[in-house]
N, C-alpha and C positions, 0 to 999 in steps of 0.2 A: 504493500500500500504506500509506503514512504517514497519509493522510487517513482511510482505512477503519479503521486501527488506532486512531487518535485518537477516532473516532466510537464504536467499540466500548468503549474504555476510559472515555470520558465517560459512556456508558450504565451502566457498572458502578459509577461514583462512587468510583473508586480513585485516590488521589493518586499521581502519577507524578513522579519526579525525573529529572534529566539522566542519572544512572547506572542507572536502572531498565532491566532487560532483560526480554524477553518470551518466553513459550512459547505457541505457537498450540495451542489445543484444538480439533481438527477433528472434528466430530460431525455426524451427519445431522439431529439434533434437539436443540435446547437444552433443550426441555421435560423430557427424561428425564435429562439429565446434571448431576451435582452436583460432578464432579471439579474444575472450575475454581474453584468456591466454596471447597471445602476447601483447595485449594492456595493460593489467595490469602489465605485466613484464616491459614494456617500461616506463609506468608512474611511477612505483616504482623506477626504475633506474634513471629516470630523476628528481625525487623528486616532481612530479606533483600530487597534491591531487585529483586524478581522479580514479574511479573504474568502469570498464565495468561489469555490472551485467547480467549474462546469464539468459534468461527466455525462457523456452520451451513453444511454443504455438501450441497446437494440440487438438484433440478431448477430451482429458482428462484434459485440462487446466481449472484452476479456473477463469481465466480472458480472456477477448476478446481483440483483437487488439485495438478496440475502447477504452476499459478501460486503456490499457497501454499508448495510446496516450494522454489520459486525465491526466495520471500521469505525463507525460512529460510536459504538459501545466501548471499544477497547483502545482506540487511539486517543491519548490524552489531549492532543492538539486539535482533534476534530470535535466541535461542540454540537453539531447538529446537521440536519439535512433538509433541503427544500425539495419536496417530491412533486414532480409534475404529473399531470394526467398522461398516460393511463395507469400509472403505478400506484396511485394513492389508495386504492382498495386493497391491493396486495400488501402494501406497507402496513396498513392498519391491522392486518392479521398477523404480522410478524413482530409487533412491538409489545411491550409489557403493559402499557397503560394508555388508554385513549381518553382525552378529556374534551368535553364540549360537543361531542357528537356520537352517533351510533357507530360501532366498529364496522358496520356494513357500508357506510357511506364513504369512508376513506379519510386519509390524513394528507395534508400538504406540508406540514411542519413536524419535524422529529428532532428531539434533543434528549440528552441524557441528564438524569437528575443526580443528586449526590450519592445515591445508592447504585449508580451505574445502570439504572433501569432506563429503557427507551420510552419516552413519553411523546405522544403525538396529539395533534388536533387539526382542525379544519383550516388553520392559517388565516382566518378572517378576523384578525385583530387580537384575539385571545392569545394566539401563539406568540406574537411579537412581545406582548406584555409579559407573558410567562417566561419567555427566554430572557428578556431584559432583567426581570427581577431575579431570575436564577443566577445570572452573571453578576449583578450589582447589588443584590439584596432586596428583600421585600420592602416596599415603600420608596424605592429609589426614584420613582417618577413623580413623587409628591413635590409640588411647586416648581416643576421643570417647565421650560418653554421648549416646544418641539416643532420642527419643520418636517413635514412628510412629503417626500417627492413622489407625487402621484395622487390624483384626486378621483380615481375610479373607485369601484366598490371595495377593493382591498384597502386602499389608502384611507377611505372614509371609515371603514370598520376599525382600522388601527387607531384613527383619531378618536373614535367613540370610546374604545377600550383604554386608551392612554388617558383621556379625560376622566373616565371612571376610576382609574388608578391614582388620580390626584394631580395630574399635570395642570399647571395654571393657565397655559396658553398653547394652542395647537394651530398651526397654519398648514393647510394642504395646498400644494401647488403643482402645476405642470412645468413651472419654470425651474431650470436647473441652477444650482448654487454657483457653478462655474460661470454661468452667463450673468448671474445676478448675485454677487457676493454680499449684497446688503441683506439677503435672507438670513445670513449668519447673525445679524443683529437680534433675531428673534429666538436664538438658540442658547440654552445654558451650556 
């Protein structure tokens, strides 16, 4: 897993430090997915040592979904996975705990808890808040000012759950921070 991750990261030309953590972006085709680009751009601008690593999972893949979920569980540098359709139903059946939805619907976000259990949910806001509080502590969003890049259904769901978790201000935008650095004035 380490050699494969290093190869993928080298292809992305993203600098990685000793404290960098990874999220696997599992998708059937990298050609249609821009999630990892937006996530990596936002993490870099925010100074967050996190890299989303795209992994194509199809008939030609060297690894199975089961292999990738094992990487999440046992590799200390991998903190989670973003699971694209059509894998979300299969992923829900292979993890320890599903929150926020029925196991038959599927999960789009998977992360490991302190007991090394794989936890997953539908990715519609709850997963982002759960992951953030898992990384930075319960209540870490209280009184924070947050900018969310994307104002579609997922961005608005994240905004709702971030406000519910105690954020003082949330801005959803389709404008990228690189194009408009003043957006950083809204962020803690």
